C-alpha positions in Angstrom: 76.5 -125.2 -3.2 72.7 -125.2 -3.5 71.6 -124.2 -6.7 69.7 -120.4 -6.8 66.7 -119.2 -8.0 67.4 -117.2 -11.3 64.7 -114.5 -12.6 66.1 -113.0 -15.5 69.2 -114.5 -18.0 71.3 -111.2 -16.1 70.9 -112.8 -13.3 71.6 -116.1 -14.6 75.0 -114.7 -16.3 76.2 -112.5 -13.1 75.9 -115.6 -10.8 77.9 -117.2 -13.5 80.3 -114.6 -13.5 80.3 -114.7 -9.8 81.5 -118.0 -9.5 77.9 -119.3 -8.3 75.6 -121.9 -9.1 72.9 -121.5 -11.9 69.4 -122.5 -11.7 69.5 -123.2 -15.5 72.7 -123.5 -17.9 73.6 -120.6 -19.7 73.2 -120.7 -23.6 73.8 -118.3 -26.4 74.3 -118.7 -30.2 74.8 -115.9 -32.9 74.9 -115.9 -35.9 74.8 -113.1 -38.9 72.3 -111.5 -40.9 72.7 -111.1 -44.0 71.1 -107.9 -46.2 69.4 -106.9 -43.1 72.7 -106.2 -41.7 73.1 -103.3 -44.0 70.7 -101.2 -42.3 70.6 -100.6 -38.1 67.2 -100.7 -38.3 67.2 -104.3 -40.1 69.8 -104.9 -38.2 68.6 -104.5 -34.9 64.9 -106.0 -35.8 66.7 -109.1 -37.1 68.5 -109.3 -33.8 66.0 -109.0 -31.3 63.5 -111.3 -33.2 66.0 -114.3 -32.9 66.5 -113.7 -30.0 62.8 -113.5 -28.8 62.3 -117.1 -30.6 65.1 -118.4 -29.1 65.4 -116.9 -25.8 69.6 -116.9 -25.1 71.1 -115.9 -22.0 73.0 -113.2 -23.7 72.6 -111.1 -27.0 75.8 -110.9 -29.5 75.3 -107.7 -31.7 76.5 -109.1 -34.7 77.1 -106.9 -37.5 79.2 -106.8 -41.2 82.8 -107.4 -40.7 82.7 -104.7 -42.6 81.0 -101.9 -41.0 84.3 -100.6 -39.1 86.1 -100.4 -42.6 83.4 -99.2 -44.9 84.4 -95.3 -44.4 87.8 -96.5 -45.9 86.3 -97.1 -49.1 86.2 -100.9 -48.8 83.1 -102.1 -50.6 81.5 -106.3 -49.9 78.4 -107.7 -50.8 76.5 -110.7 -50.0 77.1 -113.9 -52.4 75.1 -116.2 -50.5 77.6 -117.3 -48.4 76.2 -119.8 -45.9 77.6 -118.1 -42.7 76.0 -115.0 -43.5 79.4 -113.2 -44.3 80.1 -110.9 -47.3 82.4 -111.1 -49.9 85.1 -108.1 -50.2 85.2 -106.7 -53.5 88.3 -103.9 -52.9 90.7 -103.9 -50.9 93.6 -100.9 -50.2 97.4 -101.1 -52.0 100.0 -100.2 -49.5 100.6 -96.8 -50.9 97.2 -95.8 -50.0 97.8 -97.2 -46.5 99.0 -93.8 -45.4 95.8 -92.2 -46.1 93.7 -94.1 -43.5 92.2 -91.0 -41.2 90.7 -91.4 -37.7 86.9 -92.3 -38.3 84.4 -90.6 -36.4 82.2 -93.4 -34.3 79.1 -91.3 -34.7 79.0 -91.0 -38.5 79.1 -93.9 -41.5 79.3 -97.6 -40.8 80.1 -97.0 -37.1 77.1 -94.8 -36.0 75.1 -97.0 -38.1 75.9 -99.4 -35.4 75.4 -97.6 -32.7 71.8 -96.4 -33.9 71.5 -100.6 -34.2 72.6 -100.9 -30.5 70.6 -98.2 -29.4 67.4 -99.9 -31.1 68.1 -103.0 -29.3 68.9 -101.7 -25.9 65.4 -100.1 -26.1 63.5 -103.1 -26.7 62.0 -105.0 -24.1 65.0 -107.4 -23.7 66.4 -105.1 -20.9 66.7 -108.5 -18.9 69.3 -109.8 -21.3 72.7 -108.7 -21.5 74.0 -107.0 -24.7 77.6 -107.4 -25.7 78.7 -105.5 -29.1 81.2 -107.2 -31.7 84.7 -105.6 -32.0 87.3 -106.7 -34.3 90.9 -106.8 -33.9 92.6 -104.1 -35.5 94.5 -106.6 -37.0 91.4 -108.3 -38.4 90.3 -105.3 -39.9 94.0 -104.8 -41.4 93.4 -108.3 -43.2 89.7 -107.1 -44.5 91.6 -103.7 -45.7 94.0 -105.1 -47.7 92.6 -108.1 -48.8 93.2 -111.5 -46.7 95.7 -113.3 -49.3 98.1 -110.0 -49.0 98.5 -109.4 -45.6 101.2 -111.6 -44.5 103.3 -110.3 -47.5 102.4 -106.8 -46.9 103.1 -107.6 -43.1 106.8 -109.2 -44.0 107.9 -106.6 -46.4 106.2 -103.1 -45.6 105.9 -103.8 -41.4 106.4 -99.5 -41.0 103.8 -99.0 -43.2 101.4 -101.6 -41.3 102.2 -100.5 -37.9 101.4 -96.8 -39.0 98.0 -98.5 -40.3 97.2 -100.4 -37.2 98.0 -97.3 -35.0 95.4 -95.6 -37.0 92.8 -98.6 -36.7 93.7 -98.7 -33.1 92.3 -95.2 -32.3 89.6 -95.5 -34.3 88.4 -98.7 -33.1 88.9 -97.1 -29.2 86.4 -94.2 -30.0 84.0 -96.6 -31.2 84.4 -98.7 -28.3 83.8 -95.3 -25.8 81.1 -95.0 -28.0 79.5 -98.0 -26.8 79.8 -97.8 -23.5 77.7 -94.6 -22.9 75.2 -97.3 -24.4 75.3 -98.8 -21.6 76.1 -102.2 -23.3 77.3 -105.0 -21.1 80.4 -105.8 -22.6 82.2 -106.6 -25.9 82.9 -109.9 -28.1 86.5 -109.2 -29.1 87.2 -110.9 -32.2 90.5 -112.4 -32.6 91.2 -114.1 -36.1 95.0 -113.8 -36.3 96.1 -115.8 -32.7 96.8 -119.6 -34.9 99.6 -121.0 -36.4 97.6 -121.6 -40.0 97.4 -117.5 -40.2 101.0 -116.5 -39.3 103.9 -117.1 -36.7 103.9 -116.3 -33.0 106.5 -113.8 -33.0 104.3 -112.2 -35.8 101.0 -112.3 -34.0 102.6 -110.8 -31.2 103.9 -108.0 -33.1 101.3 -107.1 -35.2 98.4 -108.8 -33.3 98.4 -108.6 -29.2 100.7 -105.9 -29.3 97.4 -103.5 -30.4 94.8 -105.4 -29.2 96.6 -104.3 -25.8 96.1 -101.1 -26.2 92.2 -101.6 -26.5 92.1 -103.7 -23.0 91.6 -100.5 -20.6 88.2 -100.0 -22.6 87.2 -103.6 -22.5 88.3 -103.6 -18.6 85.5 -101.1 -18.0 82.8 -103.7 -18.6 81.8 -107.0 -16.7 81.1 -109.4 -19.6 82.9 -109.2 -22.3 83.9 -112.7 -24.7 86.8 -113.6 -26.5 86.9 -115.2 -29.9 89.8 -117.0 -30.9 89.3 -118.1 -34.4 91.2 -120.9 -36.3 92.7 -123.9 -35.7 96.0 -124.6 -34.3 95.3 -121.5 -31.8 97.9 -119.3 -29.4 95.4 -120.3 -26.7 98.0 -119.9 -23.7 98.6 -116.5 -24.8 95.4 -115.1 -25.2 94.7 -116.2 -21.1 95.9 -112.6 -20.1 93.0 -110.9 -22.8 90.8 -109.2 -20.0 87.7 -111.1 -20.8 85.5 -112.9 -18.7 84.3 -116.1 -21.2 86.8 -117.6 -24.1 85.0 -119.1 -26.9 86.7 -121.1 -29.7 86.3 -123.9 -32.3 87.1 -126.3 -29.5 85.0 -129.4 -31.5 87.7 -128.2 -34.5 91.0 -127.4 -32.9 92.9 -128.1 -29.4 92.6 -127.0 -26.6 89.7 -129.6 -25.7 87.4 -128.2 -23.2 88.4 -130.1 -20.5 92.2 -129.6 -21.2 91.6 -125.6 -21.1 89.4 -126.1 -17.7 93.2 -127.3 -16.2 94.3 -124.3 -17.2 92.1 -121.1 -17.0 89.2 -120.5 -14.5 87.5 -118.6 -17.0 84.2 -119.2 -18.2 84.3 -121.7 -20.9 82.0 -121.0 -24.2 81.6 -123.7 -26.5 80.9 -127.6 -26.7 79.0 -127.8 -29.7 80.3 -128.4 -33.7 78.1 -125.9 -35.9 78.2 -127.5 -38.7 78.7 -131.6 -38.4 76.0 -130.8 -35.1 74.1 -128.2 -35.4 73.7 -127.8 -39.1 73.8 -131.6 -40.5 73.4 -133.5 -37.3 70.4 -134.8 -35.6 68.9 -134.4 -31.9 70.8 -137.4 -30.4 73.8 -136.1 -31.8 73.2 -132.6 -30.6 72.1 -134.0 -26.9 75.3 -136.1 -26.8 77.7 -133.6 -27.7 75.9 -131.2 -24.9 76.1 -134.6 -22.6 80.0 -134.8 -23.3 80.8 -131.1 -22.8 79.2 -130.9 -19.4 81.4 -134.2 -18.7 84.4 -132.1 -19.8 83.8 -129.3 -17.6 80.8 -129.7 -15.3 78.3 -126.8 -15.4 80.0 -124.1 -13.8 81.9 -121.8 -15.8 80.6 -122.9 -18.7 78.3 -121.4 -21.5 76.4 -123.9 -24.1 77.5 -122.7 -28.0 79.3 -123.3 -30.6 82.6 -122.6 -32.0 81.6 -119.6 -34.1 78.7 -118.0 -35.4 75.5 -120.7 -36.5 75.5 -120.9 -40.1 72.2 -119.1 -41.6 71.3 -122.4 -42.7 71.2 -124.2 -39.4 67.6 -126.1 -38.3 65.0 -124.2 -36.3 64.0 -127.0 -35.1 67.8 -127.8 -34.4 68.5 -124.5 -32.2 65.3 -125.1 -30.2 66.5 -128.6 -29.2 69.7 -127.3 -27.7 68.2 -125.0 -25.8 65.5 -126.9 -24.1 67.9 -129.7 -24.0 70.8 -127.7 -22.1 68.4 -126.1 -19.9 66.9 -128.9 -18.7 70.3 -130.9 -18.3 70.6 -132.6 -14.8 
């Protein structure tokens, strides 16, 4: 098929979604913006500046993971983590789970992110698709209870866990509905427990996927959705029916490889570069080798060059720019 001319990131991504050839290889990185992510204006400006600097093919809005649970009394703080993530300073006991109420998406932490999305959408980046991060209900519950407590609570208090996940799912659905009114292009749906290191397959099906499925109708309202499957030893095949057009996982650190994944799904794959060994610690030749290897695994269709998760905030500027330039010039 002859290559087509694309004049914008949006056209390039739309061609990719349609299964057509593209003029340049799509590439997208995202990162956290610690401290800036505590203000909707500062988060928006940091996101816009990152996009204007590197000109990615899509914009992922990356709030801190606490934005969706802060109004339930959870406190956190950035203490210097190089991924830009915040440490949780408080958690709720099992007894207090019954006090969770459905949040108003237009106020508090949720409302702040809606404001940030509005600022980004109103910027001069209208030709670049925008996707908003949504943490799965179980991921949110993990941060509410404390990650060291989640499995024990699930196994000893399943009724309380199910009741809490009902509330979290409803709050998340309301926030997603509010996002849709802002005409975003899709969601980045982050699932953190679809792996055997986190919990058993049956536990994930019951407490993870079961509640994720309640959000599928809202995900299906948009055309550009990326599923992030976090961690190692992931339950990859059970995630293939999520209504997301793009799959993202730590492909350089865990199976399946890009080539193996391409044999079992026609979905667009996003990855190919190790974010630590290559993007943080690597030199340009290592970046070029890994991008070239990714193309050899999957070709240049159904593929977005990226990393398996957020870029660490210490990633060298030059490595990011080189990766963008090399991917786009690859023949």
